[in-house]
N, C-alpha and C positions, 0 to 999 in steps of 0.2 A: 449329335448336333445339338440336342437339347440337354446335354449332360450338365447337371448342376455342379457347383464346386463342392466336392466331397469334404474338403477341409473345413468349409464353413458350415456344412450341414451334419457332419459326423457328430455322434453323441458318445461321450465316454460312458463306460458301464457304470451304472449306479451302484452305490453301496447297498448290499442286501438289507432289506427292511427299511430303506430310506428312499424318499422320493428323489428322482433325478434333479440335480441342481445346475446342470450345464447351462451356461448363458445363452447358447444358441437356441435351446428349447424356448426360453422366454422370448428371445428375439422373434422366432418364428410365430409364436403364439400372438405376440403383439401385432406383428405385420399382417398376419392372416385375419386377425380380428378387425383391424382397421380397414382392410380391403372388403371384408364382408359387410361392415357397417356402411362403407361407401356404396356398395352394391344395393344394400337394403334401402338406403336413402334415395337412390335413383329409382328403384322399383316403386317405392312409396310415392315418389314424385310423379311417376307415370300413371299410377292408379289414381292419384288425386287429380291430376290434370284431366284425365278422361272422365272422371266423375263430375268435375265442375264444368268442363267445356265440351261435353259430348255432342250437343247440337251443332257446334261449329266444326269439330274434328271428325265427326262421323260416328257410326255405331259399330264398334268391333264385335266379333262373334263372342258368344258365351265361352267358347273354348279358349279364346284369347285371354279373357279374364281368369279362367280356370287355371291355365298354364302360368300366367303371371302370379296369381295367388299361391299356386303350388310352389313356384320357385322362391317366393318370399318366405313361405313356411320352411322350405328346405334350408335356406340360408340362415334363418333364425335358429333352427335346430342345430345346424353346423356350428354356429357361434357358441351356443350353449355347450355343446359337446367339446368344442375346441378348448374352452376355458375350464372345463372340468375333467379333461382327459389326461391321464398319466401316460405319456408316450412310451413306447417300448425303447429299450436301450440299444437301438440300431438306427443307422442313418437311412436304411432302405425305405422304411415307412415314410420318412420325411420327403425323400426323393419322389416316391410314387404320389404322395399326397400333393406336393407342390406342382407336379406335372398335371395331374388330373384336375386340380382346381383351376389352372390356367385354361386348359382346353374345354372343360365343362362350362366355364363362364362364357367362353367364346362361342361354343355351340349354342348355348341358350340365347345369347345376344342375336345370333343369326336366326334361330328358330322364331323368336318373338318378332324379329323384323319381317320374316317371311309371312308370319301369320297376320301382321299388320298389312302387308301387301295383299294378301288374300282377302282382307276385309275392305280393300280399296282405299287404304290410307296412303296417299302418295308421299306426303311429307311427315311421316311418323317419326323419323330420326331415332328409331330404337337402336340403331347401330352405335349410339353413344355408350351403350353398355359394353362395347368393345374396349373402352378405356380401362376398365378394371383389369381384365386379363393382360393387357399390354403393360400396365404398371406392375402387376404381379410378376410378369416375365422379366422385367428389368431387375427385380430382386432375386429371381430364381435361376435364370439361364445365363449362359455365356453371351458374348456379343453376337455371335452367329445365330444362336438360338433366339435372342431378342429380335434380330432382324427378320428371321423366318416368321415369328409370331406376328410382327407388324405387317409383313407382306401378306400373310394369310388373312389378317383382319381386313386389309385393303381389298384383297380378292373377293372375300365374302361380302364386303360392302357393295362392290360392283355387281356381284352375282345377285344380290338382293334387288338392285335396280333392274337388272335384266329380267329377273323373274316377274317383277311387278309389271313391266311393260309387256311381257309375254302374256299375262292375264288381263292387262288393261291397255291395249294398244290405243293410239299410235305411240311410238317411243319418242322421248324428248332428249335431245343431245345435251341440253343444259344439265339435266339430272345426272347423266353419265359424267359430265365434266365436274359437277359438284362432288360426286362420289370419288372421282380421282383426286380431287383436292383433299377430301377427308382421308383418303389412303396415304397421301403424302404427309398429312398432319400426323397420322398414326406413326409413320416411320420416324419422323423428326422427334416427336414426343418420346417414343421408345428409346431412341439414341440419347436424348438429353437426360432422361431419367436414369438410364443405365450408367451414363458417365457420372452423374451426381452420386449414384449409389456406390460406384467404385471409389470415388473420391472419399466418401464417408467411411468406407471400409478401410481404406488406407490410413485415414486419420485415426480410426478406431484401433487399427493394428499398432500404430505408433503409440497411441495412448496406453494400450495394454502392455507394450514393451516397456514403456516408461514406468508404469505401475509395478511391473515385475522387477525392474532394476531398483526402483525405490524400495520394494519389499526386501530384496537381497541386501541393499545397503542398510536398511533398518535391522535386519537379522545380524549383520556383521557388527553394527553398533551395540546391539543388545548383548551379543556374545562378548564383546570387549568390555562392556560395562559389568557383565557378570564376573569376568575374570578379575577386573579391577576391584569389584566388591569382595570377591574371595580373598584377594591379596590384602585388602584393608582389614578384613575380618581376621585373617591369619596373623597379621601384624599385631592387631589389638589383642588377640588371644595370647600370642607369645609374650607381649608386654605384661599382660595381667598375670601370666603364670610365672614369669621370670622372677618377680619380686618375692613371692612366697617360697619358691624353690631356693633362691639365694639365701633367704633367711634360714631355711631348714638346713642347708648345707653348712652355712657358717656356724649355726648353733651346734650341729653335730660335730663339727671339727673342733670347736672349743670344748665340747663335752668329753671328747676323747683324751684331752690333755689331763694328765694326772695331777698337775699342781693346783688346779682350781678347786675351790671348796665344794662340799656336797650340795649346799643350798644353791650355789651358782649352777651346778649341773641340773638341779631340779628346775631352776629358772629356764635353762636352755631347753629342757624337755617340754616345759609349758609352751615355750615359743614354737617348738616343732609341732606340738599338738594343735596349737591355735592356727598356725599357717597351713597345716594339713587339712584342718576343717575348712579353712578359707578356700583351699584348692578344691575340696569336695563340693562346696557350695557353688563355686565358680563353674566347675564342669557340669554339675547338675542343672544349673540355670542355663548354661549354654546348650545343653541337650534339649531342654524344654523350648528354647528359642529356635533351635535348628530343626527339631522334629516335633512340631505341633501335631498331635494325633488328630484324625478326622473327628469333628464334633459328633457327639451322640445326641441328636436333636430330640427334644421332647417338650411337651407343653409344661410351662413353668410360670408360676405367679411372679409378677414384678415386685409386689410388696414383700413376698417371701424372700426373694433374692437379695434385695437391698437390706432387708432386716437382718439376714444372715451375715452379710459382709459387715454391717454396722456392729453386730455383736462381736465378731472376730476382732475388729479394730478398737472396741471400747476400752479394753484394758490398757493399751498403749496410749489412747487418748487421755484417760484419767491420769496416767503417770505424768503426762506433760501438761496437765491442767487445761485440757482442750475439750470442748463439747463436740460430740459426734451426733449428727442428726440424720434421719432417713426421711425420704419423701417419695411416695409412689401412689398411683391411683388404686383405690381399693378394688379388688376383684379382677384387675386387668391381668391378662395372661399373654404369653408369646411363646414362640418355639425357638429354643436354643439349647446348648449344652450347659446346664447349670454349673457343673464343676469348673469348666473353663472360664465362664463368665465370673464366677466367684473369684477365681485366681486373678483375672485381669483387674476386676474392681478392687480387690484387696491390695494389689500392687499400687494402683492409683491412690487408694485411701492412705496407705502407709507413707507414700511420697508427700501427700498433702499434709499429713500430720507432722512430718519432719520439717516442712516448710512453714508451719503455722506456729506463731509464738503463743506462750501461755495466755489463757483468757480468750483465745480465738475459738473459731468453730469450723468444722468440716461437715459438709453435707454430701451424703451418698443418696442419689435419687434415680428415678426412672420415669419414663413417660412413653405412652404408645405413639406409634408413627402411622401415617395414613395408609401405608402399604401393608399393615398388619404386623410389622416388626416392632422393635423396641429401641429406645434411645436411653441409655444409662449415662449418668454424669456424676462426676466428683468435683465439688467446688469448695474453695476455701477463701478466707478473707485476706490472705497475704498477697504479695506480688507488687509489681509485675515481675515475671521472669525476664531477665535481660535478653535482648534480642539475639546476641551472639550465642547464648545458651539455648534459647528457644528454637533456634534454627537447627540444633543438633541433638535435641533431647531424645529423639527416636532412634538415633544411631546406636548400634550395639557397642557396648563397653564405654559409652560416653557417660561420665558421671562427675558431678562436682562434690560428691561426698567422699570422705577419706576411706571409708570401708565399703563403699558401694561397688557393685559389679557393673553397673551401667546396662543391665539387661532387663530390668523390671518393665520399663515402658516398651522396649522392643518385644518382649514376650506378650504384653497386653495387645500390642498392634498385630502381632502374628495371630493371636487368638481371634481378633476382629476379622482379619483377612480370611482365616479359615472358615468363618461363618459367612463370608461374602460381604462383610461390612467394613467399617473404618473406625479409626481412633484419631481424633484431632484435638488440638489445643483450641477450643472454641472461644475462650475469652482470656485475655491477658492484659489486665489494666490495673491501676492502683486500687487495692482493696478487693480485687476479684480475679481469681484464676480458676478456669473451669476446663475440664477435659470431658469430651463427649465420646462415648462408645456406642456406635450405631450397629445394631444387629438386624438385618432385613428378615422378612418372613421367608421361609423356604419357597422355592420356585413354584411347586404345585399349589401352594396356598395363595401366592400372588396371582396366579392365573385364575383360580376360583373366585378370589375377591374381585378381580377385574370383570369377570363374567357376571357376577352378581350385581355389581354396580352398573353394568350396562343394560340390565333388564329393566 
């Protein structure tokens, strides 16, 4: 009769070593906490009223205040335990707990009412504490169970009046009538709350179903996008490979003909070697893009990192009559894979050098970020990059250079993502183009920094 809905209270088995995350656990915790807080507020109100208006209300026994205070302490401990307890991965505990809390609250409400009657307090109205178990029953029990709880509360209310007049005759018909009205109120309130709870649960179920369908739709869209991306990547790869292969095949075909001169055959061989090297570079860079290895994180100086990249790019900068500058805070360090960051920054620096005219300058720099990470940047005085090009520069195999593979920026962005960071075109305006490579601090370090800042 008082069987709770197992489907609502059941808990799925938790992952070993991980706290249960079932939503019903949190719902129960919040509901029970709210009911306990309501009960505590009523108890505190009763204690305060008696303390302030004791001459007018009468003097209850010390046992009355002892029981009231003991119940207040019990509810406080229950609230603390409830919010710190890791529930077992079984619905049985929740069922037992929910039943006991309803009947225990009802029994206490009746006990405190009877003790008030024993103290001679005719209009103590301690039965107001019955409201809490009735509301709890509306959340925990079926319609029949809620009705039984409300009827039981009404019977106990009438019983309390009967006991009072048994100890303090003569009986008053109006008090019995008032108790009957309270019992009817209990029943109506229980049914109304139960109906509202059921309505909320139906709406919640519809919302959950909608969210699940939305999740399935999102997964389908992501899968389609992945397939589309694979198709685009395969098409771009095939396009890039086709030209060198075609040149190699045509050169070898011509070289096989006996009527061409020796120096022409040597020229054909040079073409074959050049295109083969181009294929090797293409496949190497593609593998670097497709299979970025996990970063080997270690503490590295920002000034050392940008200085190393600036040194690598210096020879090419001098050949083009371009100045290469470095800028980083002295002594600043951060955690990242220095080899991968060198590779990403060098790709950005070489692109910047190719876009900068003679007499210009390229700056490779770094600065710390508030979360303990690092923000690297490469900036040049050329630009801006046309909008139609800027929208596609991070796409694999997209290149405006004759001999470019279009993978440099894609590889740099993959390295940033492998670190949990990002690579963006931070500035694109006349006389200033800047790429920002953000590398966040590792998760444990971010947690420690947050804890230290909170102290």
